[in-house]
C-alpha positions in Angstrom: 110.4 99.7 108.8 108.2 102.8 108.9 107.3 105.2 111.7 103.9 106.9 111.5 102.4 109.5 113.8 98.8 110.7 113.4 96.7 113.1 115.4 94.0 111.8 117.6 90.7 111.7 115.7 88.5 113.3 118.4 90.6 116.3 119.1 92.5 117.0 115.9 90.2 116.1 112.9 87.5 118.5 111.8 86.9 122.0 110.3 87.8 124.4 113.1 90.9 126.6 112.9 93.1 124.3 115.0 91.9 121.1 113.3 92.8 119.2 110.2 90.1 118.6 107.5 90.8 115.3 105.6 89.0 114.0 102.6 88.5 110.7 104.4 88.5 111.6 108.1 87.4 108.1 109.2 90.7 106.8 107.9 92.3 108.0 111.2 90.0 106.1 113.5 92.1 103.4 115.1 90.3 100.4 113.6 90.1 101.9 110.1 93.8 102.9 110.2 94.9 99.4 111.2 92.9 97.9 108.2 94.5 100.5 105.9 98.0 99.5 107.1 97.2 95.8 106.6 96.1 96.6 103.0 99.5 98.2 102.5 101.1 94.9 103.7 102.3 96.5 106.9 102.3 94.8 110.2 102.0 96.9 113.4 104.8 96.1 115.8 104.1 98.9 118.2 101.2 101.3 118.8 101.2 103.8 121.6 99.5 107.1 122.3 101.2 110.2 123.6 100.3 113.8 124.5 101.9 116.4 122.3 102.8 119.3 124.6 103.2 121.8 121.8 99.7 121.4 120.3 96.3 122.6 121.8 97.8 123.7 125.1 99.4 120.3 125.7 96.1 118.4 125.3 96.5 117.0 121.8 96.8 113.2 121.8 98.7 111.6 119.0 99.1 107.9 117.9 102.5 106.5 117.1 102.8 103.3 115.0 105.9 101.3 114.3 105.3 99.1 111.2 107.2 96.5 109.3 106.6 95.0 105.9 104.6 91.8 106.0 106.3 88.8 104.4 104.2 87.6 101.5 
């Protein structure tokens, strides 16, 4: 089992001082990230979104994924 938390794409990915610049920023778009997890043989058991009160004045959305290995 693996727990993954990623920042919300719209508010946290980019090149401003409070944002993260990633080599492949589209990876963190929800549909793309689900495909990425499937390619790693991970099954998403739970996906939820929450607000992180300590980032961006309490407006930063994050995505939480609980994943389990797929049985091959």
